[in-house]
C-alpha angles and dihedrals in degrees: 000000000000123000091253091055091050089050092047091052091048091051089052093049095047091044093052089047090053090055094046097045107038095190141043110229115214124182120208128190124210135176110248100179131014126179114163110300093351118093132176118199132188129203119217125189118215126192121211112196122230113207116234089233090065091055092046091048092052090049090050093047093049090048092050091051091051093049093048090053093051093052091051094057 
């Protein structure tokens, strides 16, 4: 497999993942209370949306790369 084919397959996989999972979950941790050696921390989960157009664009780009490789040989 050439590097372009590997890249095309990765684009297809990431694009499909973006369509299946419409957001990226990120967990942050912050200190809520601190008094001397005693610390209280809280975890908060944030969701960053991934537009469906991004997933579709990645799939189209991966498909175009695969088709261009087939035509070359």
